[in-house]
C-alpha positions as CSV (number, residue, x, y, z in Angstrom):
1,M,-17.2,2.6,-18.2
2,A,-16.8,6.0,-16.5
3,K,-16.3,9.6,-17.4
4,I,-13.2,10.8,-15.7
5,W,-11.8,14.3,-15.2
6,V,-8.1,14.8,-15.0
7,E,-6.4,18.1,-13.9
8,A,-2.7,18.8,-13.3
9,Y,-0.5,21.3,-11.5
10,G,3.2,22.0,-11.1
11,C,6.1,21.3,-13.3
12,S,6.3,19.9,-16.9
13,A,6.9,16.4,-15.4
14,S,3.6,16.7,-13.5
15,F,1.8,17.6,-16.7
16,S,3.5,14.7,-18.5
17,D,2.3,12.4,-15.8
18,S,-1.3,13.7,-16.3
19,E,-1.0,13.0,-20.1
20,M,0.0,9.4,-19.3
21,I,-2.7,8.9,-16.7
22,S,-5.2,10.2,-19.3
23,G,-3.8,7.9,-21.9
24,L,-4.1,4.8,-19.6
25,I,-7.7,5.9,-18.8
26,V,-8.8,6.0,-22.4
27,N,-6.9,2.8,-23.3
28,G,-8.8,1.2,-20.4
29,G,-12.1,1.9,-22.0
30,H,-13.1,5.0,-20.0
31,T,-13.7,8.5,-21.5
32,L,-12.3,11.8,-20.4
33,A,-14.8,14.3,-19.0
34,D,-14.9,17.9,-20.2
35,S,-15.2,19.2,-16.6
36,S,-15.1,18.0,-13.0
37,E,-18.9,18.7,-12.7
38,E,-19.9,16.1,-15.3
39,S,-17.4,13.4,-14.3
40,D,-18.0,10.1,-12.4
41,L,-14.6,10.4,-10.9
42,N,-12.0,13.1,-10.5
43,V,-8.2,12.8,-10.7
44,I,-6.0,15.6,-9.4
45,V,-2.3,15.4,-10.3
46,T,-0.7,17.5,-7.5
47,C,2.4,19.5,-6.8
48,S,3.8,20.2,-3.3
49,V,6.9,22.3,-4.0
50,K,5.6,25.5,-2.1
51,D,3.3,26.3,0.7
52,A,1.1,28.3,-1.6
53,T,0.9,25.5,-4.1
54,A,0.1,22.9,-1.4
55,A,-2.7,25.2,-0.1
56,K,-4.1,25.4,-3.7
57,M,-4.0,21.6,-3.9
58,V,-5.9,21.3,-0.6
59,H,-8.5,23.7,-1.9
60,R,-9.0,21.6,-5.1
61,I,-9.1,18.4,-3.1
62,K,-11.9,19.7,-0.9
63,E,-13.8,21.0,-3.9
64,S,-13.5,17.7,-5.7
65,N,-14.3,15.4,-2.8
66,S,-18.1,15.2,-3.4
67,K,-17.6,12.3,-5.8
68,P,-15.0,9.5,-6.1
69,L,-11.5,11.0,-6.1
70,V,-8.0,10.0,-6.9
71,V,-5.2,12.3,-5.6
72,A,-2.0,11.7,-7.6
73,G,1.4,13.2,-7.9
74,C,3.8,14.6,-5.3
75,L,1.5,15.7,-2.5
76,P,0.2,12.3,-1.4
77,K,3.7,10.8,-1.5
78,A,5.2,13.6,0.5
79,E,2.3,14.5,2.8
80,Q,-0.1,11.5,2.8
81,H,-1.6,12.7,6.1
82,T,-2.5,16.1,4.6
83,V,-4.5,14.6,1.8
84,E,-6.3,12.1,4.1
85,K,-7.1,14.9,6.5
86,F,-9.3,16.6,3.9
87,A,-10.3,13.6,1.8
88,E,-10.1,10.5,3.9
89,N,-11.8,8.3,1.3
90,A,-9.8,9.5,-1.6
91,S,-7.5,6.9,-3.3
92,L,-3.8,7.9,-3.6
93,L,-1.5,7.4,-6.6
94,G,2.2,8.2,-6.3
95,P,4.3,9.9,-9.1
96,N,6.2,6.6,-9.7
97,S,3.1,4.4,-9.5
98,I,1.3,5.5,-12.7
99,G,1.2,1.9,-14.1
100,K,-1.4,1.2,-11.4
101,T,-3.8,3.9,-12.7
102,L,-6.5,1.6,-14.0
103,Q,-6.4,-0.6,-10.9
104,V,-6.7,2.5,-8.6
105,I,-9.6,3.9,-10.7
106,K,-11.5,0.6,-10.7
107,S,-11.3,0.3,-7.0
108,T,-12.3,3.9,-6.4
109,L,-15.3,3.6,-8.6
110,D,-16.3,0.5,-6.7
111,G,-16.2,2.5,-3.5
112,Q,-12.9,1.0,-2.2
113,K,-10.1,3.3,-1.3
114,I,-6.7,2.2,-2.5
115,I,-3.2,3.5,-1.7
116,A,-0.6,3.1,-4.4
117,L,2.3,5.2,-3.3
118,E,5.1,2.8,-3.6
119,D,7.5,3.1,-6.6
120,T,7.0,0.5,-9.3
121,D,9.5,-0.7,-11.8
122,I,7.4,0.6,-14.7
123,T,9.2,3.5,-16.5
124,K,7.4,6.4,-18.0
125,I,8.6,5.7,-21.5
126,G,6.2,4.1,-23.9
127,L,3.0,4.6,-22.0
128,P,0.0,5.8,-23.9
129,K,-0.7,9.6,-23.8
130,I,-3.5,12.1,-24.3
131,R,-1.5,15.3,-25.0
132,L,-2.5,18.6,-23.4
133,N,-0.9,20.4,-26.4
134,S,-0.9,18.8,-29.9
135,A,2.3,20.7,-30.8
136,I,4.4,19.8,-27.7
137,G,5.6,16.3,-26.7
138,I,6.7,16.2,-23.1
139,V,9.2,13.4,-22.6
140,E,10.4,12.4,-19.2
141,I,14.0,11.3,-19.3
142,A,14.4,10.3,-15.6
143,S,12.7,10.2,-12.3
144,G,14.0,11.4,-8.9
145,C,17.3,13.2,-8.3
146,M,20.7,13.0,-6.6
147,S,20.4,16.1,-4.4
148,E,19.6,16.5,-0.7
149,C,18.5,20.2,-0.6
150,T,17.4,21.2,2.9
151,F,14.4,23.2,1.7
152,C,13.0,20.8,-1.0
153,Q,10.3,18.2,-0.6
154,T,10.7,16.8,-4.1
155,K,13.1,14.1,-3.0
156,L,10.5,12.8,-0.6
157,S,8.1,12.5,-3.5
158,K,10.3,11.3,-6.4
159,G,13.1,9.4,-4.6
160,D,16.6,8.7,-6.0
161,L,17.6,9.1,-9.6
162,K,16.4,6.6,-12.1
163,S,17.5,7.5,-15.7
164,Y,15.8,6.1,-18.7
165,R,18.0,4.6,-21.4
166,I,19.0,6.9,-24.3
167,G,17.5,4.5,-26.9
168,D,14.2,4.4,-25.1
169,V,14.1,8.2,-24.9
170,V,14.9,8.5,-28.6
171,R,12.1,6.1,-29.5
172,Q,9.7,8.1,-27.4
173,V,10.7,11.3,-29.1
174,K,10.2,9.7,-32.5
175,T,6.7,8.7,-31.3
176,E,5.9,12.3,-30.3
177,I,7.1,13.6,-33.7
178,S,5.2,11.0,-35.7
179,D,2.1,12.0,-33.7
180,G,2.4,15.5,-35.0
181,C,4.5,17.3,-32.3
182,N,7.1,19.7,-33.7
183,E,8.5,20.6,-30.3
184,V,9.9,18.2,-27.7
185,W,10.5,19.0,-24.0
186,L,13.2,16.8,-22.3
187,T,12.2,17.0,-18.7
188,S,12.8,15.4,-15.3
189,T,13.3,16.4,-11.6
190,D,16.9,17.4,-12.5
191,N,18.2,17.0,-16.0
192,G,21.7,17.9,-14.9
193,C,22.3,14.5,-13.3
194,Y,20.6,12.5,-16.1
195,G,22.5,9.3,-16.9
196,L,24.9,9.4,-14.0
197,D,23.3,6.2,-12.7
198,I,23.6,4.4,-16.1
199,G,26.9,5.5,-17.5
200,A,25.5,8.2,-19.7
201,D,25.0,12.0,-19.5
202,L,22.8,14.8,-20.7
203,P,25.0,15.9,-23.7
204,E,25.0,12.4,-25.0
205,L,21.2,12.3,-24.8
206,V,20.7,15.7,-26.4
207,N,23.1,14.6,-29.3
208,A,21.1,11.4,-29.8
209,V,17.7,13.3,-29.9
210,S,19.1,16.0,-32.2
211,E,20.2,13.3,-34.7
212,I,16.5,12.3,-35.4
213,D,15.9,13.4,-39.0
214,N,12.6,15.3,-38.7
215,K,12.3,19.0,-38.4
216,F,11.5,19.8,-34.7
217,F,12.7,21.8,-31.8
218,I,14.1,20.6,-28.5
219,R,13.7,22.3,-25.1
220,V,16.2,21.0,-22.5
221,G,14.6,21.3,-19.1
222,M,15.8,22.4,-15.6
223,M,19.2,21.3,-14.5
224,N,20.9,22.1,-11.1
225,P,24.2,24.0,-11.3
226,M,26.1,21.4,-9.2
227,Y,26.4,19.0,-12.2
228,M,27.3,21.7,-14.7
229,P,31.1,21.6,-14.3
230,K,31.0,17.9,-15.3
231,I,28.7,18.3,-18.4
232,R,29.1,22.0,-19.4
233,D,31.6,21.6,-22.3
234,G,29.7,18.7,-23.7
235,L,26.5,20.6,-23.4
236,L,28.0,23.7,-25.2
237,K,28.7,21.4,-28.1
238,S,25.3,19.8,-28.0
239,F,23.6,23.2,-28.1
240,E,25.2,23.9,-31.5
241,S,22.4,21.9,-33.1
242,T,19.8,24.2,-34.7
243,K,17.1,22.0,-33.3
244,V,18.0,22.9,-29.7
245,F,16.5,26.0,-28.2
246,K,19.2,28.3,-26.9
247,F,17.7,28.2,-23.5
248,L,18.9,27.0,-20.1
249,H,17.0,26.8,-16.8
250,V,19.7,26.7,-14.1
251,P,18.4,27.5,-10.6
252,V,21.0,29.3,-8.5
253,Q,18.6,30.0,-5.5
254,S,21.0,32.4,-3.8
255,G,24.1,34.6,-4.4
256,S,25.5,33.7,-1.0
257,N,27.9,30.7,-0.8
258,K,27.1,30.4,2.9
259,V,23.3,30.1,2.2
260,L,24.0,27.7,-0.7
261,N,26.0,25.6,1.7
262,D,23.2,25.7,4.3
263,M,20.8,24.7,1.5
264,K,23.1,21.8,0.5
265,R,23.0,22.9,-3.1
266,G,26.4,21.5,-4.0
267,H,27.5,24.5,-6.0
268,T,28.7,28.1,-5.5
269,E,27.5,31.3,-7.0
270,Q,30.6,31.2,-9.3
271,T,29.3,28.0,-10.8
272,F,26.3,29.9,-12.0
273,R,28.4,32.8,-13.3
274,D,30.6,30.4,-15.3
275,V,27.6,28.7,-16.9
276,T,26.0,32.1,-17.8
277,N,29.2,33.5,-19.2
278,K,30.2,30.4,-21.2
279,F,26.9,30.0,-23.0
280,R,26.4,33.7,-23.7
281,D,30.0,33.9,-25.0
282,K,29.5,31.1,-27.4
283,F,26.0,32.0,-28.6
284,E,25.2,35.6,-29.6
285,K,21.7,35.5,-28.0
286,F,21.0,33.0,-25.3
287,T,18.2,32.9,-22.7
288,I,19.2,32.1,-19.1
289,S,16.4,31.2,-16.7
290,T,17.0,30.7,-13.0
291,D,15.3,30.4,-9.6
292,V,15.9,32.5,-6.5
293,I,14.6,31.9,-2.9
294,V,14.6,34.9,-0.5
295,G,14.2,34.5,3.2
296,F,15.9,31.1,3.7
297,P,16.2,30.7,7.5
298,T,20.0,31.5,7.6
299,E,19.9,34.3,5.1
300,T,21.3,37.6,6.5
301,E,20.9,41.0,5.0
302,E,24.5,40.6,3.6
303,D,23.5,37.3,2.0
304,F,20.5,38.9,0.4
305,E,22.6,41.7,-1.0
306,A,24.9,39.1,-2.5
307,T,21.9,37.6,-4.3
308,L,21.0,41.1,-5.7
309,K,24.6,41.6,-6.8
310,L,24.6,38.3,-8.6
311,L,21.4,39.2,-10.4
312,K,22.7,42.6,-11.4
313,E,25.9,41.2,-12.8
314,T,24.6,38.1,-14.6
315,K,21.3,39.6,-15.8
316,P,19.3,36.4,-16.2
317,D,16.4,36.7,-18.6
318,I,13.9,34.9,-16.4
319,V,13.9,34.7,-12.6
320,N,11.4,32.5,-10.8
321,L,11.3,34.3,-7.5
322,S,10.0,32.5,-4.3
323,R,9.7,33.5,-0.7
324,Y,11.1,30.6,1.4
325,S,8.3,28.5,2.8
326,Q,8.5,25.6,5.3
327,R,7.8,22.3,3.7
328,P,7.0,19.4,6.1
329,G,9.7,16.7,6.3
330,T,12.5,19.0,5.2
331,Y,15.5,19.9,7.3
332,A,15.1,23.6,6.9
333,A,11.6,23.5,8.2
334,E,13.1,22.8,11.7
335,M,15.3,25.9,11.6
336,R,14.5,29.2,13.2
337,Q,12.5,31.2,10.6
338,I,13.0,34.8,9.5
339,D,10.1,37.3,10.3
340,V,7.5,37.2,7.5
341,T,7.5,41.0,7.2
342,E,11.2,41.0,6.4
343,V,10.9,38.2,3.9
344,K,8.2,40.2,2.1
345,R,10.5,43.2,2.0
346,R,13.3,41.2,0.5
347,S,10.9,39.7,-2.0
348,K,9.6,43.1,-3.1
349,T,13.1,44.5,-3.5
350,A,14.2,41.4,-5.6
351,Y,11.0,41.5,-7.7
352,E,11.6,45.1,-8.7
353,L,15.2,44.4,-9.7
354,I,14.2,41.3,-11.7
355,N,11.6,43.3,-13.6
356,E,14.2,46.0,-14.5
357,I,16.6,43.4,-15.8
358,S,14.0,41.5,-17.8
359,E,12.7,44.7,-19.4
360,E,16.2,45.8,-20.3
361,N,17.0,42.3,-21.8
362,N,13.8,42.2,-23.8
363,K,14.4,45.7,-25.4
364,N,17.6,44.3,-27.0
365,W,15.4,42.0,-29.2
366,I,13.5,44.9,-30.9
367,G,14.3,44.7,-34.6
368,W,15.2,41.0,-34.6
369,E,13.6,39.0,-37.4
370,G,13.5,35.2,-37.7
371,Q,11.5,32.0,-37.4
372,V,8.9,31.6,-34.6
373,I,7.0,28.5,-33.7
374,F,3.6,29.2,-32.2
375,D,3.2,26.5,-29.6
376,E,1.0,27.4,-26.6
377,E,-2.3,29.0,-25.7
378,H,-1.8,31.8,-23.2
379,E,-4.6,33.9,-21.8
380,D,-6.7,33.7,-25.0
381,Q,-3.7,34.3,-27.3
382,I,-1.3,32.0,-29.0
383,R,2.2,32.4,-27.8
384,G,5.3,31.8,-30.0
385,R,8.9,31.0,-29.3
386,N,12.0,31.9,-31.3
387,F,15.4,30.0,-31.3
388,A,16.2,31.4,-27.9
389,Y,12.8,30.4,-26.5
390,K,11.8,34.0,-26.0
391,P,8.0,34.3,-25.6
392,I,6.5,36.2,-28.5
393,F,3.0,37.5,-29.2
394,V,1.6,38.9,-32.5
395,K,-1.5,40.8,-33.4
396,E,-2.4,38.2,-36.0
397,K,-4.1,34.9,-35.1
398,P,-1.6,32.1,-35.7
399,K,-2.5,28.4,-35.2
400,I,-0.9,26.0,-32.8
401,G,2.1,24.5,-34.5
402,Q,2.4,27.2,-37.1
403,I,6.0,28.4,-37.9
404,S,6.3,31.9,-39.3
405,T,8.9,34.6,-39.9
406,V,8.3,37.3,-37.3
407,K,9.8,40.7,-36.8
408,I,10.0,42.0,-33.2
409,I,8.5,45.6,-33.0
410,D,8.1,46.1,-29.3
411,S,8.7,44.4,-25.9
412,T,7.2,44.2,-22.4
413,T,8.7,43.1,-19.1
414,H,7.9,39.5,-19.8
415,S,7.5,39.0,-23.5
416,L,8.3,40.3,-27.0
417,I,5.7,41.8,-29.4
418,G,6.1,40.9,-33.1
419,Q,4.6,41.1,-36.5
420,I,4.3,38.1,-38.9
421,M,6.3,38.8,-42.1
422,S,5.6,35.5,-43.9
């Protein structure tokens, strides 16, 4: 039996995949190494969403290639040739091929490269796990998506939507809770289209999970705006549950309808405004997270100004800002690109505005007092979250999973500073 090192990058679904890969490894009789240096075999669960991320993956692949290596996740599925260019003997494991983990590892340890990139019929519900965080259960509710975004490589990696049945998801959540998790993340490539292939929808799933008796918190993961008109009213009702974090991640990407059309996003900037307004009108304090891409090939200065206008008027709490980057295999990669210097200028301007908005939003929380769950290690501190999923740090030293009453006494651009009251 071998010592195996597993590392993961990217979204919460990627980290969930790594937990299942680790669980299968241990169930198969192997042990998990404490570092890549002491392992007999390395597994890298990759992400390929951006150029910078892909470059980091290539760097780690080259560093880990001195011993048997399995490259898993999105990069080998979307860019097999890139992985093989830098690690021609590495075995490849696709994001929907996790059930073949032990077979791939055995062959790789025996010196035989194996390519397992095809999608299997094994769902990601009910597989054994070794959790990265004892307090958080990451539950994948679907694989793939229904979008055809011209800039995105994810569809090449994850394929079409395959939703998991509500009863199966509920059973998995119950398993996470019985194993000691007091926070559950419902995650997928796009939660917004969950269930549309099986006659269900996201509000129905959130309601079913909320009805589980135990005390725990639910974070509903990213959903694209194009599906919000269909599920918005049901989701507003679902979010009334005290178990559900008052938090939405809805990536708008641009404030220009022309650019959104060129991106094939399937929504308008007004769709995002409607979501933001409806949830903030219903809930006194509600956290809106979004994504913005600057420098898309067809983005003019006027389009960019429309994005800045949208941010100023909707004031999202969190904005994941990206400079557009060409991803191989995507339609937008073939378009004429904007000069890099101009993209950097737009990015700097947007970044400064985003920080202003975030700082202003966070100041509004000073004086608030309520329950906080401390759920993650972050740069040698334990980070907590309140009902609106706001990141909170305290001077005291709480434990992972601890729930305390906290008063907010200060704020920064990206977090709140609190004091434990009880």
